[in-house]
N, CA, C and O atoms as a Tinker XYZ file with bonds, in Angstrom:
   256  protein
     1  N   -222.735000  109.662000  180.356000    73     2
     2  CA  -221.575000  109.812000  181.209000    64     1     3
     3  C   -221.894000  109.321000  182.622000    63     2     4     5
     4  O   -221.011000  108.828000  183.324000    81     3
     5  N   -223.135000  109.454000  183.032000    73     3     6
     6  CA  -223.513000  109.001000  184.371000    64     5     7
     7  C   -223.367000  107.485000  184.497000    63     6     8     9
     8  O   -222.948000  106.984000  185.540000    81     7
     9  N   -223.706000  106.766000  183.449000    73     7    10
    10  CA  -223.624000  105.304000  183.477000    64     9    11
    11  C   -222.198000  104.815000  183.629000    63    10    12    13
    12  O   -221.937000  103.856000  184.356000    81    11
    13  N   -221.281000  105.469000  182.947000    73    11    14
    14  CA  -219.880000  105.030000  182.972000    64    13    15
    15  C   -219.039000  105.788000  183.988000    63    14    16    17
    16  O   -217.863000  105.475000  184.170000    81    15
    17  N   -219.612000  106.761000  184.641000    73    15    18
    18  CA  -218.915000  107.680000  185.560000    64    17    19
    19  C   -217.748000  108.387000  184.876000    63    18    20    21
    20  O   -216.736000  108.702000  185.502000    81    19
    21  N   -217.916000  108.628000  183.570000    73    19    22
    22  CA  -216.887000  109.355000  182.814000    64    21    23
    23  C   -216.791000  110.783000  183.339000    63    22    24    25
    24  O   -217.792000  111.383000  183.731000    81    23
    25  N   -215.590000  111.309000  183.340000    73    23    26
    26  CA  -215.361000  112.679000  183.812000    64    25    27
    27  C   -215.356000  113.693000  182.686000    63    26    28    29
    28  O   -215.408000  114.899000  182.927000    81    27
    29  N   -215.295000  113.213000  181.473000    73    27    30
    30  CA  -215.268000  114.126000  180.343000    64    29    31
    31  C   -215.345000  113.375000  179.037000    63    30    32    33
    32  O   -215.244000  112.149000  178.992000    81    31
    33  N   -215.525000  114.127000  177.988000    73    31    34
    34  CA  -215.651000  113.545000  176.660000    64    33    35
    35  C   -215.080000  114.528000  175.658000    63    34    36    37
    36  O   -215.345000  115.727000  175.745000    81    35
    37  N   -214.299000  114.037000  174.710000    73    35    38
    38  CA  -213.720000  114.906000  173.683000    64    37    39
    39  C   -213.816000  114.252000  172.329000    63    38    40    41
    40  O   -213.704000  113.032000  172.204000    81    39
    41  N   -214.021000  115.055000  171.333000    73    39    42
    42  CA  -213.935000  114.633000  169.940000    64    41    43
    43  C   -212.858000  115.482000  169.285000    63    42    44    45
    44  O   -212.763000  116.683000  169.538000    81    43
    45  N   -212.062000  114.863000  168.459000    73    43    46
    46  CA  -210.999000  115.578000  167.770000    64    45    47
    47  C   -211.243000  115.522000  166.269000    63    46    48    49
    48  O   -211.718000  114.517000  165.741000    81    47
    49  N   -210.917000  116.601000  165.600000    73    47    50
    50  CA  -210.996000  116.611000  164.142000    64    49    51
    51  C   -210.062000  115.536000  163.615000    63    50    52    53
    52  O   -209.142000  115.113000  164.314000    81    51
    53  N   -210.287000  115.101000  162.408000    73    51    54
    54  CA  -209.508000  113.983000  161.908000    64    53    55
    55  C   -208.740000  114.262000  160.649000    63    54    56    57
    56  O   -208.402000  115.401000  160.326000    81    55
    57  N   -208.478000  113.192000  159.955000    73    55    58
    58  CA  -207.695000  113.228000  158.734000    64    57    59
    59  C   -208.619000  112.854000  157.586000    63    58    60    61
    60  O   -209.311000  111.838000  157.649000    81    59
    61  N   -208.632000  113.655000  156.553000    73    59    62
    62  CA  -209.488000  113.394000  155.407000    64    61    63
    63  C   -208.619000  112.984000  154.222000    63    62    64    65
    64  O   -207.746000  113.730000  153.778000    81    63
    65  N   -208.881000  111.787000  153.727000    73    63    66
    66  CA  -208.229000  111.297000  152.516000    64    65    67
    67  C   -209.336000  110.936000  151.544000    63    66    68    69
    68  O   -210.075000  109.978000  151.772000    81    67
    69  N   -209.455000  111.678000  150.486000    73    67    70
    70  CA  -210.559000  111.461000  149.545000    64    69    71
    71  C   -210.471000  110.112000  148.846000    63    70    72    73
    72  O   -211.474000  109.644000  148.307000    81    71
    73  N   -209.320000  109.479000  148.837000    73    71    74
    74  CA  -209.190000  108.182000  148.171000    64    73    75
    75  C   -209.637000  107.033000  149.083000    63    74    76    77
    76  O   -209.867000  105.929000  148.591000    81    75
    77  N   -209.765000  107.256000  150.373000    73    75    78
    78  CA  -210.079000  106.199000  151.326000    64    77    79
    79  C   -211.560000  105.844000  151.411000    63    78    80    81
    80  O   -211.888000  104.659000  151.351000    81    79
    81  N   -212.472000  106.806000  151.547000    73    79    82
    82  CA  -213.884000  106.452000  151.734000    64    81    83
    83  C   -214.521000  105.883000  150.469000    63    82    84    85
    84  O   -213.945000  105.925000  149.382000    81    83
    85  N   -215.724000  105.351000  150.648000    73    83    86
    86  CA  -216.471000  104.824000  149.508000    64    85    87
    87  C   -217.017000  105.943000  148.641000    63    86    88    89
    88  O   -216.801000  107.122000  148.920000    81    87
    89  N   -217.725000  105.563000  147.586000    73    87    90
    90  CA  -218.228000  106.530000  146.616000    64    89    91
    91  C   -219.096000  107.606000  147.259000    63    90    92    93
    92  O   -218.887000  108.793000  147.008000    81    91
    93  N   -220.060000  107.214000  148.080000    73    91    94
    94  CA  -220.963000  108.181000  148.717000    64    93    95
    95  C   -220.228000  109.170000  149.602000    63    94    96    97
    96  O   -220.512000  110.368000  149.582000    81    95
    97  N   -219.275000  108.659000  150.381000    73    95    98
    98  CA  -218.499000  109.546000  151.258000    64    97    99
    99  C   -217.632000  110.499000  150.445000    63    98   100   101
   100  O   -217.519000  111.678000  150.779000    81    99
   101  N   -217.020000  109.989000  149.377000    73    99   102
   102  CA  -216.197000  110.841000  148.496000    64   101   103
   103  C   -217.055000  111.932000  147.884000    63   102   104   105
   104  O   -216.637000  113.087000  147.804000    81   103
   105  N   -218.262000  111.563000  147.448000    73   103   106
   106  CA  -219.166000  112.544000  146.841000    64   105   107
   107  C   -219.515000  113.646000  147.844000    63   106   108   109
   108  O   -219.556000  114.824000  147.488000    81   107
   109  N   -219.761000  113.267000  149.075000    73   107   110
   110  CA  -220.074000  114.243000  150.112000    64   109   111
   111  C   -218.883000  115.172000  150.371000    63   110   112   113
   112  O   -219.057000  116.383000  150.502000    81   111
   113  N   -217.691000  114.610000  150.443000    73   111   114
   114  CA  -216.492000  115.428000  150.658000    64   113   115
   115  C   -216.298000  116.422000  149.522000    63   114   116   117
   116  O   -215.950000  117.579000  149.756000    81   115
   117  N   -216.523000  115.971000  148.292000    73   115   118
   118  CA  -216.375000  116.851000  147.129000    64   117   119
   119  C   -217.472000  117.916000  147.144000    63   118   120   121
   120  O   -217.199000  119.091000  146.900000    81   119
   121  N   -218.710000  117.508000  147.428000    73   119   122
   122  CA  -219.838000  118.449000  147.432000    64   121   123
   123  C   -219.647000  119.538000  148.490000    63   122   124   125
   124  O   -219.998000  120.697000  148.270000    81   123
   125  N   -219.096000  119.159000  149.620000    73   123   126
   126  CA  -218.876000  120.134000  150.702000    64   125   127
   127  C   -217.560000  120.889000  150.545000    63   126   128   129
   128  O   -217.246000  121.796000  151.316000    81   127
   129  N   -216.803000  120.491000  149.528000    73   127   130
   130  CA  -215.504000  121.119000  149.234000    64   129   131
   131  C   -214.569000  121.103000  150.448000    63   130   132   133
   132  O   -213.884000  122.082000  150.745000    81   131
   133  N   -214.567000  119.971000  151.130000    73   131   134
   134  CA  -213.690000  119.823000  152.289000    64   133   135
   135  C   -212.270000  119.556000  151.812000    63   134   136   137
   136  O   -212.056000  118.737000  150.919000    81   135
   137  N   -211.302000  120.242000  152.402000    73   135   138
   138  CA  -209.921000  120.041000  151.965000    64   137   139
   139  C   -209.389000  118.692000  152.447000    63   138   140   141
   140  O   -209.699000  118.237000  153.548000    81   139
   141  N   -208.594000  118.077000  151.607000    73   139   142
   142  CA  -207.947000  116.827000  151.980000    64   141   143
   143  C   -206.758000  117.164000  152.868000    63   142   144   145
   144  O   -206.084000  118.172000  152.654000    81   143
   145  N   -206.502000  116.327000  153.859000    73   143   146
   146  CA  -205.330000  116.522000  154.697000    64   145   147
   147  C   -205.582000  116.169000  156.141000    63   146   148   149
   148  O   -206.657000  115.700000  156.512000    81   147
   149  N   -204.579000  116.402000  156.938000    73   147   150
   150  CA  -204.608000  116.079000  158.360000    64   149   151
   151  C   -204.866000  117.366000  159.134000    63   150   152   153
   152  O   -204.030000  118.270000  159.139000    81   151
   153  N   -206.012000  117.448000  159.781000    73   151   154
   154  CA  -206.377000  118.668000  160.505000    64   153   155
   155  C   -206.375000  118.455000  162.021000    63   154   156   157
   156  O   -206.940000  119.251000  162.771000    81   155
   157  N   -205.732000  117.372000  162.456000    73   155   158
   158  CA  -205.688000  117.094000  163.891000    64   157   159
   159  C   -204.758000  118.076000  164.598000    63   158   160   161
   160  O   -203.702000  118.430000  164.075000    81   159
   161  N   -205.157000  118.507000  165.780000    73   159   162
   162  CA  -204.326000  119.365000  166.623000    64   161   163
   163  C   -203.605000  118.444000  167.605000    63   162   164   165
   164  O   -204.141000  118.091000  168.655000    81   163
   165  N   -202.378000  118.063000  167.240000    73   163   166
   166  CA  -201.656000  117.057000  168.019000    64   165   167
   167  C   -201.338000  117.520000  169.433000    63   166   168   169
   168  O   -201.260000  116.689000  170.338000    81   167
   169  N   -201.154000  118.803000  169.652000    73   167   170
   170  CA  -200.909000  119.293000  171.015000    64   169   171
   171  C   -202.159000  119.075000  171.874000    63   170   172   173
   172  O   -202.052000  118.701000  173.042000    81   171
   173  N   -203.327000  119.306000  171.304000    73   171   174
   174  CA  -204.588000  119.098000  172.006000    64   173   175
   175  C   -204.807000  117.611000  172.308000    63   174   176   177
   176  O   -205.250000  117.254000  173.400000    81   175
   177  N   -204.494000  116.751000  171.338000    73   175   178
   178  CA  -204.624000  115.306000  171.529000    64   177   179
   179  C   -203.675000  114.838000  172.639000    63   178   180   181
   180  O   -204.067000  114.053000  173.502000    81   179
   181  N   -202.440000  115.315000  172.614000    73   179   182
   182  CA  -201.459000  114.920000  173.632000    64   181   183
   183  C   -201.882000  115.381000  175.025000    63   182   184   185
   184  O   -201.706000  114.654000  176.003000    81   183
   185  N   -202.433000  116.571000  175.114000    73   183   186
   186  CA  -202.894000  117.076000  176.412000    64   185   187
   187  C   -204.021000  116.203000  176.948000    63   186   188   189
   188  O   -204.034000  115.874000  178.134000    81   187
   189  N   -204.964000  115.825000  176.094000    73   187   190
   190  CA  -206.070000  114.970000  176.526000    64   189   191
   191  C   -205.555000  113.581000  176.908000    63   190   192   193
   192  O   -206.038000  112.989000  177.873000    81   191
   193  N   -204.590000  113.063000  176.166000    73   191   194
   194  CA  -204.029000  111.749000  176.477000    64   193   195
   195  C   -203.359000  111.751000  177.842000    63   194   196   197
   196  O   -203.429000  110.758000  178.566000    81   195
   197  N   -202.719000  112.841000  178.196000    73   195   198
   198  CA  -202.090000  112.957000  179.510000    64   197   199
   199  C   -203.144000  112.895000  180.607000    63   198   200   201
   200  O   -202.962000  112.208000  181.612000    81   199
   201  N   -204.234000  113.606000  180.415000    73   199   202
   202  CA  -205.330000  113.597000  181.388000    64   201   203
   203  C   -205.934000  112.194000  181.474000    63   202   204   205
   204  O   -206.153000  111.677000  182.570000    81   203
   205  N   -206.200000  111.583000  180.328000    73   203   206
   206  CA  -206.801000  110.248000  180.296000    64   205   207
   207  C   -205.888000  109.225000  180.962000    63   206   208   209
   208  O   -206.361000  108.347000  181.683000    81   207
   209  N   -204.591000  109.333000  180.725000    73   207   210
   210  CA  -203.635000  108.422000  181.350000    64   209   211
   211  C   -203.619000  108.559000  182.860000    63   210   212   213
   212  O   -203.549000  107.559000  183.575000    81   211
   213  N   -203.682000  109.781000  183.348000    73   211   214
   214  CA  -203.694000  110.020000  184.793000    64   213   215
   215  C   -204.953000  109.438000  185.423000    63   214   216   217
   216  O   -204.897000  108.850000  186.502000    81   215
   217  N   -206.074000  109.601000  184.755000    73   215   218
   218  CA  -207.331000  109.056000  185.270000    64   217   219
   219  C   -207.277000  107.532000  185.259000    63   218   220   221
   220  O   -207.740000  106.889000  186.201000    81   219
   221  N   -206.716000  106.953000  184.202000    73   219   222
   222  CA  -206.606000  105.501000  184.100000    64   221   223
   223  C   -205.743000  104.948000  185.233000    63   222   224   225
   224  O   -206.097000  103.949000  185.858000    81   223
   225  N   -204.610000  105.602000  185.493000    73   223   226
   226  CA  -203.732000  105.158000  186.577000    64   225   227
   227  C   -204.415000  105.299000  187.924000    63   226   228   229
   228  O   -204.256000  104.449000  188.799000    81   227
   229  N   -205.174000  106.369000  188.091000    73   227   230
   230  CA  -205.890000  106.610000  189.330000    64   229   231
   231  C   -206.898000  105.497000  189.600000    63   230   232   233
   232  O   -207.058000  105.058000  190.739000    81   231
   233  N   -207.575000  105.045000  188.549000    73   231   234
   234  CA  -208.593000  104.015000  188.690000    64   233   235
   235  C   -208.070000  102.601000  188.685000    63   234   236   237
   236  O   -208.818000  101.673000  188.995000    81   235
   237  N   -206.783000  102.400000  188.335000    73   235   238
   238  CA  -206.258000  101.042000  188.220000    64   237   239
   239  C   -206.246000  100.311000  189.544000    63   238   240   241
   240  O   -206.254000   99.081000  189.558000    81   239
   241  N   -206.228000  101.020000  190.649000    73   239   242
   242  CA  -206.256000  100.355000  191.949000    64   241   243
   243  C   -207.629000   99.759000  192.243000    63   242   244   245
   244  O   -207.766000   98.907000  193.120000    81   243
   245  N   -208.660000  100.217000  191.496000    73   243   246
   246  CA  -210.006000   99.695000  191.690000    64   245   247
   247  C   -210.254000   98.402000  190.916000    63   246   248   249
   248  O   -211.215000   97.687000  191.197000    81   247
   249  N   -209.378000   98.094000  189.929000    73   247   250
   250  CA  -209.563000   96.931000  189.093000    64   249   251
   251  C   -209.018000   95.708000  189.807000    63   250   252   253
   252  O   -207.933000   95.746000  190.388000    81   251
   253  N   -209.775000   94.628000  189.761000    73   251   254
   254  CA  -209.324000   93.404000  190.450000    64   253   255
   255  C   -209.036000   92.325000  189.464000    63   254   256
   256  O   -208.646000   91.224000  189.851000    81   255
């Protein structure tokens, strides 16, 4: 974060589709008994996007 002067970092849970990954990934999903579906918290994603957008606009005056 120091190199990029990032102010924060977030990871969001994703969407699991057992038909999409390759054999090894499918085997891991089955072995771990992970449920298929969309587990993203869209309110959390939208809140972070608002923050990221504000930071982007703030920094746009620095871009030449």
